[in-house]
C-alpha positions in Angstrom: -24.4 -11.7 -33.2 -21.8 -13.4 -31.0 -20.3 -11.3 -28.2 -17.3 -12.1 -26.2 -14.4 -10.6 -24.4 -10.7 -11.5 -24.2 -8.4 -10.2 -21.5 -4.8 -10.0 -22.8 -1.7 -7.9 -22.8 -2.8 -6.2 -26.1 -0.1 -3.5 -25.8 2.6 -5.9 -24.5 4.6 -4.0 -21.9 3.7 -0.6 -23.2 0.4 -0.4 -21.4 -1.9 -2.1 -18.9 -3.7 -5.4 -19.5 -7.1 -4.8 -20.9 -10.1 -6.6 -22.4 -11.1 -6.6 -26.1 -14.9 -6.9 -26.5 -15.8 -8.3 -29.9 -19.1 -8.6 -31.7 -18.8 -11.3 -34.4 -21.4 -11.9 -37.1 -22.0 -15.7 -36.7 -23.1 -16.0 -40.4 -20.0 -14.4 -41.9 -17.4 -14.5 -39.1 -17.0 -10.7 -39.7 -15.8 -8.7 -36.8 -18.6 -6.1 -36.6 -17.5 -4.2 -33.5 -14.3 -4.2 -31.4 -13.7 -2.2 -28.3 -10.9 -2.2 -25.8 -12.0 -1.7 -22.2 -10.4 -1.8 -18.8 -12.3 -4.9 -17.7 -15.0 -7.3 -18.9 -17.9 -5.7 -16.9 -21.6 -5.4 -17.4 -21.3 -1.7 -18.0 -18.5 -2.2 -20.6 -20.9 -4.6 -22.5 -23.7 -2.0 -22.1 -21.6 0.7 -23.7 -20.3 -1.7 -26.5 -23.8 -2.9 -27.2 -25.1 0.7 -27.5 -22.2 1.5 -29.9 -22.9 -1.6 -32.0 -26.7 -0.8 -32.2 -26.1 2.8 -33.1 -23.8 1.7 -36.0 -25.5 -1.5 -37.3 -29.0 -1.6 -35.8 -30.4 -4.6 -33.9 -29.5 -8.1 -34.8 -31.9 -11.1 -34.6 -30.0 -12.3 -31.5 -27.0 -11.9 -29.3 -25.0 -15.0 -28.4 -22.5 -15.1 -25.5 -20.2 -18.0 -24.7 -19.2 -16.7 -21.2 -22.7 -16.9 -19.8 -23.2 -20.6 -20.6 -19.9 -21.7 -19.2 -20.6 -20.5 -15.7 -17.4 -18.5 -15.8 -18.2 -15.0 -14.3 -16.9 -12.0 -16.1 -14.0 -10.3 -14.4 -14.5 -7.0 -12.7 -17.5 -8.2 -10.7 -19.8 -8.2 -13.7 -23.2 -9.8 -13.5 -24.2 -11.8 -16.5 -27.8 -11.7 -15.4 -27.8 -7.9 -15.7 -26.8 -8.1 -19.3 -29.3 -10.9 -20.0 -32.0 -8.9 -18.3 -31.2 -5.8 -20.4 -31.0 -7.4 -23.9 -34.8 -8.0 -24.2 -35.3 -4.2 -23.9 -33.5 -3.9 -27.2 -36.2 -6.2 -28.7 -33.8 -9.0 -29.8 -33.1 -12.4 -28.4 -30.3 -13.3 -26.1 -28.8 -16.8 -26.3 -25.8 -18.3 -24.7 -23.4 -20.7 -26.5 -21.0 -23.4 -25.3 -18.6 -22.4 -28.0 -15.0 -21.5 -27.0 -13.9 -18.1 -26.0 -13.1 -15.4 -28.5 -9.5 -15.6 -27.4 -9.2 -18.9 -29.3 -10.0 -16.9 -32.5 -7.9 -13.8 -31.8 -4.8 -14.8 -29.8 -2.1 -17.3 -30.8 
C-alpha cells in the first residue's frame, strides 16, 4: 500500500490550502483511502492509517515516497515516528524513490 500526501489549493480560493493523504494499492492503482488534512504531519498519517486499517485491514506493506527522498513532511512531522509505529501494526514499512502522489493527482 503506497501512502503519500499532496499539499494543494484543493478548494481553489474557497478555502485554505490543505493536504490530501492518499493510500494507493500498488497492485491495482486503486485509491483505497483519501483524507484531507490541515498539514502532512505524523499525527495526520496516524489517523489516516487507523481509518484505512479499520476499513480494509492490514496490508502486506506500506510504501512511502517522501521518507526515501529526504524531504521532511511539512508541519514538523517526523518520518521516523511513522516508521517506528508501523511495525506495531504487524506489517512491513518500505520507502520508495517513486515520484510524489501529486504527479498522479494534479495536472
